[in-house]
N, C-alpha and C positions, 0 to 999 in steps of 0.2 A: 450860588454866591450869597443869597440871603440867609441860608442855613448857617453858613460860616460866620456871618456877622452876628447872628443871634447867639450862636455858641460862644463866640468871643465875648459878647456882652455878659453872658451868664457867668463865664469863667472870671471875668473882671469883677463882677459883682461878688462872687464868692471870695475872691482875693481881698476886695475892699472890706467885706464883713470880717474876714479872718484878721486882717491887719488892725481894724478898729477894736476887735475883741482883745487882741494881744496888747495893743497900746494902752487901752484903758485898764486892763488888768495890771499892767506894769505900773501905771500911775497910781493905782490904788495901793499896791504893795509898797511903793516908794513913800507915799503919804503915811502909811501905817508905820513904816520904819522910822520916818522922821518924827512922828509922835512919840514913839518909844524912846528914841534918842534924846528928845527934848525932856521927857519925863526923867530919864536917868541923869541928865545934866543938871536938872534942878534938885537932885537929891532924893527923889522919891524911890522907895524900895519897890523893885519889881522882881518878884520871885518867879521862878520858872512856871509855877502854876498860874500866876496872874497873866503872864505872857501867853501861855497856852489858852487861857480863857478868852483873851482878846482875839487870838487867831481863830478859835472855834466860833466866836460870834460873827466872824467874817464869812464862814461857810454856811450857806443856806441849805437846809435839809431837803428842799424840793428842787434843787438846782438841776439834777439829772432829769427829773420829770419835765421841767419847763423846757430844757434844751431838746429833749426828745420830741415833745409836742411841736415845738417850733420847727424842727427839722423835718418831721413827717408832714406838717402843713406846707412847708416849702416844697417838698417833693411832690405833693399832690397838686400844688399850684403850677409847678413847672410841667408836670405831666399833662394836666388839663390844658395848659397853654399850647403845648405841642400838639395835642389831639384836636383842639378847636381851630387852630390856625392851619391845620393840614400839613404840618411839617412831617418829614420822614421820622424814622425811629431814633434818630440821633438825639433829639430833644427829650423824647420820652425815656430813652436809655440813660440820658444824663440825670434824669430825676431819680434814678435808682441809687445814686451816690448819697444824697442827703437822706433818702429813705432808709438806707442801711445804717447810716450814722444815727438817725433818730431811733430806729428800732434797737440799736445797741444801747443808747442812753436809757431807753425805757426798760430794757432788760436789767441794766445795772441798777436802776432805781427800784425795780421790783425785787431783785435779789437782796439789795441793801435793806429793804423793808422787812423781808423774811428773816434776815440775820439779826435784826435788832428787836 
């Protein structure tokens, strides 16, 4: 019974983090669009190059690295929690999901560095 509650809490936590990430990314994009719309309404010339520059300034070059480290750290924390509390392999196996995602982000970051 206790394992089920812990797994439910972990899944709820993942859902809350994913929802928060998507919600704040949406708000950021809407604020950026509102800024561009107001600038165009006030008569400022916005060339496609300037809009592209604004959008490029929003993309952090180390974003994949940060996400990868965060997810790998989360996986290690979940795995250690499962081992230290004496749970069965359910919790430890659950930690493989963020570990795989984090490793993927780190690989994308590494390949992106080699390409540029």
